[in-house]
N, C-alpha and C positions, 0 to 999 in steps of 0.2 A: 745738795743740790745748790745751785745757781738762778737769780731768779733775776730776768735784765731788768738794765735803769734808762729806760729808752731817753730820751733830751732832743727836745722836738730845735735847729736852732735857728732856722727859718724855713718861711713860708713861701709862698709865688702864685697869686691866683691865675689860673688858667683858664675863666670863662666858668655863669655856669654858675653852678655849687662845686667845678673841682680844683682844688688848691694839690701843689706840690710842695711836699712836707722834705722834710732834708734835718734830718738826728745825728747827732753827734761818730756815731760810728758810719757813718759814709751810705749809713741808706737811706734810697731819696724815693718817694712816695705818691703817683700819681691818687689822690680820694680823689676820687664822685662821692661826694658825701646826701646829694638826693635823695637817695631811697630808704636810709636813713633816719631821716627828718620825720619823727613821728613823733606824738604822746605834748606835753605837757610842753619841757620846759625843749625837746626842738623843731614841733611843728614852724614857731614865730619864725625862725630861720630858711626856713619854707621862699620865705619874703624876701627879693632878694638886695634888697637896700636893707638889711639886718645884718645878712651873711654876710655879706661886705666888708661888716666893720670888723672879723677878724684879728683879735690882736694875739702876738705871741707872748705869755705870762714866763718872763728871764725868771722864777722864787717857783712856777710849778714845772715848766719847759715843754709846756703844752700851750694852743691853741685854746682862746676860751673871745666868751662875745660875751658885749655889752646885757643881753641875759643874764648871766648866768650862767649860759654853755658851753660845757666845755670834754671831748675828749680825752682821760688815760694817754698820758707820751707810747707808755707799752702798750696801747690795741690800735694808736695811730701808726708804727712804726708795724706794727701782723697786723695792720688790717687785710690783705692775699685772706687770715684766716681767720679773718672772724667780721669780712660786712655779710656775708648772707644770715649770718646768725640775727647782725642786728636789723636787715634788712626785713627780715623776716618779724622777731620783738615791735618791730616800727612800724612796719603792717601792720599788728594786733592790737596798736595801742591808736588806729586810728577808728573814729566815732562812726557806728554803723548807719546807715544811709534811709533813712526810713521810704 
């Protein structure tokens, strides 16, 4: 059984909460993060100014934000497989409106 060891090599902001993310195996993903930004850690990234502070962590080979938010690079690599589930989780973390 093999486990993918994905490494983010670069990214490019495409506007809003969308990034083009490139990996060491040549895969590129266009990821709209907005649908998955829920909960205490990820909700603050809905602020465009904070989201824009994304950096590439060269030690962990993934995207990180100043508030401590990050995503597993394997999840980013296989984003189409996880996007719907992550978005559903993010919606469940939103506070109920009174």
